[in-house]
N, C-alpha and C positions, 0 to 999 in steps of 0.2 A: 036536315041538319048536316048530313054528310056533305051535301053540296055546298053548304056555307063554308065549312072547314076547308074544303078543297079550293074554294074561291079565294079564301084568305091566304092559303099557302101559295097559290099562284101569284097573288098580288105581291106577296113578300119577295118571291123570286124575281119578279119583274123590277121591283124597287132596287134589289141588290144588283141586278144586271145593269140598271140605269146608273146607279151610283158608281159602279165599276167603270163604266164607259164615259162618265162625265168627269172623273178624276183627271186633273191636268196640271202640268208644271211648265211654266214659260219663263225664259230668261231673255231680257232685252238689254242691249247696250245703248247708252246715250250717245256714245261716239266711239268708233272702233279704232281711230288713229289718234295717238297722243305721243308727246315727247316723254322720254324717260325722266322720272322724277315728278310727273303729273299723275293724277289718279283718274281712273275710269269709273264711271257709275254704272252699275248693273242693277236692274230691277227684276226681282223674282216674283212671279204671280202663281199662286197655287190654289187649286180648287179640289177639295177632298176632305177626308176624315183625319188626316195626319196633322201634326203641328209643324208649321214651316220652320220654326226656330230650331227644330231637331235635324234639319237637313245637313248632310255631311259635305263639307267644302274642301276636304283634304286634297282632292285632285287639282284644285285651283291654287292651293297654298304653295305648291312647288313653283308656280309661275308668278304669283303675286301675293303681297301682303294684303289681308282682307280685314276690314272693319265694318261693323254694322252702323249704318247711318240712320235708318228709320224702320219701324215696323207698324203696320196698321191693317185694317180690313176695309175692303171697298167692293160693293156689289156682290157680297157673298164670297169674295176671294181674300186669301191672306197675301199681303204684299210685304216684301222686305227689300229695302234699298241698301246696296253694298257699295263700299269704296274699295277699289282694287289699285294697289300701287305695284306695277310690274317690277320684277327684280333685275331685269336686264333689258337691253334694247334688241329689237329684232321682230320677226313675225311668229306669233304663237297661236295655238288653238286651245281654247278653254274647253275641256271635255264636257260631255253631257252630264247633268246632275240627275240623281234619282231620289225620289221620296215616295214611299209606298210603292204603288205600281205605276206612278207617273214618272215621265222622263222628259227632260228638257232637250232642246237642240244645242249642239256645240256652237261655240262662238269663236270667231277669228279676230285677232287684234294685231295691230302693227304699231310698234314702239320705235320711234326715231331718236336720233341724237338730240340731247337737250341743248337748246340755244336760249340764252338769257341776255337781253340787251345787246344783241348781235354778237355775243361771245359764245362760241361752241364749247361745251364742257366735256371733259374726258374724266371718267371715274374709274379708279383702279383699287382693288383690294388685294392685300398681300398678307398671307398667313404663314407664320414662321414654321409651324409643324402641326399636322393633323393626327399624327399617331404619337401619343404622349403617355406619360405616367400620371398617376394621381398627384395633384399638387405641383405638377410641373408647369412652369410659366409658358403661356402661349401668347405671342405678340401678333396682334391683328392691326394692320395699318390700312387706312383708307386715305386716298388723296384725290383731289379734284384739280385738274389743270384748266386754267381760265386766262383770258386776256384782260379781265377787269380787275384793276388794282384795288378797288373798293370792296371786293367780295370777301366774305368770311365763311368759315366752315364751323359747324357745331354738331356734336354728337351727344346723345342721351346716355345715361348710365345703364349698365347691364343689370337687370333686376332678377335674373334667374338664380334661385337659391342653390342650385347645384354647382355654382361657381363662386369663387371669390374673385372680384374684378376691380380693376382700377382704370380710370379713363385717362388717356394721354391728352395733355393740353394742346390746343390747336397751334400750329406753326405755319407761317407763310414764308416760302422761299421763292427764288426766281431762277429760271434755267437760262441757258445760253441764248435761246431764241427770244427771250424777253417775256415769256409767259410766266404767270404766277402759279405756284404749286401750293395748294392748301392741304395740310396734313392733320390728321387726328387719328384716333384709334383706341384700342383697349389692350390691357394685359389681363388675361383670365387664368385662373387656376382651377381646373376641374376637381371636384371633391368625390365624384362617383366614378365607378368603373363601367366599362362596356361601351357600346355604340351609342353616342349621344348626339342629338341634334339641337343646335342653339339658334334661336331667332335673335339676331343682332338688332340693337336699337337703330332707328333711322339716322341717316346722315343728312344734315340740313345745309343747303346752300343759301346763304343770306346776303341780301343787299339792304343797307340802311336799317339793319336790325330786324328785318322781316324775312320769312322763309319764301324763297322764290322757287326752289325745288326741294323735294323731300325724297331721298333715295333709300329704299329698303333693299338691303343686300340679300343675295342668295342664302338660304339656310346653311349654316356651318355644320358639317358632318365631322365628328371626331371619333377616334378609336382610343379609348383610355385604358391603359394597362393598370391592373391592381398592384399596389405596393405590397411587399412582403408583410405579413401580419405582425412580425416581431419588431418592426420599426416603430419607434416612438412617434406619436402624432405631431410632435414639435420638431422632428428632424428635418433640416433643410433638404429640399429636393432640387438639384441643379448644380450650378457652379458655386464655388466658395473661394474667396480670396481673403488672406489674413495679413494684417500689418500691426505693428505695435511700436510704442514709444514710451519714454519716461516723461511724466508731467509732474508738476508741483501741485499738491492737493491741500496746501495750507499748513500753517505752523511750521514752515521750513521742512516739511516732509515731502517725500517723493512717492509716486505710485505709478503703476502700469496702466496705460490706456491701450486697449486691444480693440482694433476695428475689424469688423467682418463685413465683407461685401458679397452679396448673393442675389441672383435673380429669382431665388426661391423665397419662401416665407420664413422669416426668422424673428417674428414678433416676440417670441419667448426665449430667444437665445439658443445656444447650442447645448443639448443635454449633457449634464455632468461637467461642463466646463467650469462652472462656479465652484463645484466641489474640488476640482483639480487645483484651482487657484488658492482656495482656502487651505488645502494641504501643503502647497508649496510655500505659502507665506506664513503658515501656522497661525492663522487668524480665524475668527468666526465667519461662517459662510454669509452671515448677514452683512458683513463689511464689504462684500462683493456686490456692486450695483450694476444694473444693465439698463440701457435705454436704446430705443430703436427709432428710426425715422425712414420715411419713404423718399426716394429720389426719383422723380419722374422727369425724363427729358422728352424731347420731341419724338424720338423713335425708340426709346428704351425705358425700362423701369427696373430698379433694383432696391433692395433693402440695405440699410447700413445699421449694423448693430454695434454698440460701443459698450465694452466692459471697463469698469473702473475698479482697480484692485490695489490695495496697499502692497508694499514690497517687504521682503523678509527683513528682520531686524539686523541680520549680519549678512553681508555680501561683499565680495571683492570684484574688481573690474574684470579679472580673468578667472578661469576655472571651468568646471564642468558646465555644459550648456543647461540653461533652465528651459525645459521643453514642455509644451502643452500639446495635447492631441485633440483634434476636432473631427467628429464623425459627420458624414453627410452621405446622401444617396446620389451616386453618379448616374445621371440619366443616359449617358453615352454607353457605359458598360453594363448598366442595369444591376449594379452591386453596391452594397454598403462599403464605403471606403473611409480611411482615416488619413487626415492630413496633419503633419507635425509642424510645429513652429517654435523657434527659439526666441525667448524673450530677451530684451536687452539687459545688460548688467551695468552696475555702477558700484562705487565704493560706499557702503552703508554700514554704520556702527551705531550702537546705542549712545546716548548723550554722555554717560559716565566714562565710556571707553574712549571717547574723543578727548576728554580731559586728561586721561592717562596717556593717550597718544601724544597730546601736545607737550606734556611734561617730559616724556621720553625724547621727543624731537628737540626740545630745548636743551636737555642734558647732553644729547648727542652733538648738538651744535656748539655748546660750550666746550665740550671735550675736543671737538675738531678744531675749534678756535685756539684752544690751549696748545694742541699739537702744532698747529701752523705757527703760533707765536714762538714756540721753542725752536722750530725749524728756521724761522726768519732770524731769530736771535743768534742761532748757531752760524748761519751763513754770514751774518754781520761780523761776528767774532773771527771767523775764518778769514774774511776779507781784510779785517784789521791786522791779523797776524801776518798774512801774506804780504800786505803792504809794508809792514815793519821789517819782515825778513828781506824783501827786495831792496829796502833802503840800508840794510846792515852792511857794514864795511869789513867785518871779520867773523870767523867761525865762532869765536867766543861770544859775540853779541847775538848771533843766531841761537846759540845754545841758551843764552839767558832769556831770550824772547820766548822760546819754546817752554822752558821751565815755568816762567811767570804765567804763560797762557794756560798751561795744564795743571798748575799748582803741584808739580812733582818735584821731589828733591833731586833726583838724578834722571838722566835720559834713559837709563836702563829701566827705571820704574815706569817712565812714559812709554817705552816700547813694549812693556809687558801687557799694557792695555790694548795695544794694536800690534799683533805679531808681524804684520807686513812691514812694519817700520823699524824692525830690529837692525836691518842693514843700514838705514839712515842714521840711527843713533850711533852705531859703531863708527861710521865715517865721520860724523861730527866730532865724536870724542877723539878720534885719531887726529883730526885737523886741529883740535884745541890742545891736546896734551902730548902729541907725538912730535918727534923731530922731523917726521916726514912732511915736507912742505909741497909734495906733488899734488895734493888734493886742491883743486881749484875752487874758489868761492862760488863761481858761477855754476859749477856742477852741483854743489850742495843746494843752491837756490832752486835749480831745475828739478832736482829730486823731491824737494819739499813741496813745490808747486803741484807735482803729480800725485803726491801721497796725502797731502792735507785735505 
């Protein structure tokens, strides 16, 4: 009995030793040389107790994007076929893989410049910043230079939930050498803090609507700083520009239109700005409306937010500035900052006050017309009197003309109304009633011309 147990134990050890030495992992390349944008096919063959689908491919993912093409069993082996899209051109070594106690051999690959229809392609990626704040805009541009005028570029959307993203529309330009530059890219806003790696979507080089090359870019490494916890989640992060104007909002009423331009996210407006406008205009906050839209250009993206607000019921074109304050997080200084903006002014009054104002203006105009009429009438009378005086041939006729014009009984009474004319009245009386004939008629006329 003891011999049988010992024999079974020995047989078990032999089986374990055989299993250990028969466990194997093999990696085979279908072709070691390819152009950038083309994929390599790698076949993994594993014999052992582990599951091949659990193999770790992280050491290869730095060099190439990997997708599983097929999995099956063949002759007692687990087989997995992979597609590898290299992330750059050059000569690379795919390190050995491990599964259980099995180890594959390293593989060498050579990736050359992509050439499509005799046109050599040059791919470039530009990242605006890799050390950013949460919710700060990151511009990622990719461009392919080609000599083929019929080529197009296409990029997929970023699907990583750790980011808010927007895709830039494709744009084609031409450089001085005559080559065509195909541009596209993304605007991303990281929502999490820390060191983050992002697998960007592939960039497709197309001819006649079909993919001729598929470029997978290097993994994007970001360092994201955490925003201060006291900041509202809707506060814009980045640049902020403000402009305002007066627009008609219907029924003959005017209102303010306030435009905000920011490369940050302002889908929900500026915190507390609607409350400021409601206080300034003395209206319900529900009367303040906000709309936003995205403006995406070939190499930039920014939000435009538009506030519509009624204006106060009383306002003059001049006076104390009507100021609003907008808060945002300045990514350059790393601080919460406030930007002030003065809203435009115009003359605004309630309807009933305009009626009163019109009546006052009409009354003032009538009074001014009356004053002007009296002045014109006075000037005409003065002109008539001066003309008569200049035609008079004696001091007595001059005296008569003055008394008739002023409706006075004597020249003394006339001179009492105008003290500067006492001397003239005295000279005229002397010329009329005195025996002194030295007073010349021309002198009297000259004196009256200067004083009347």
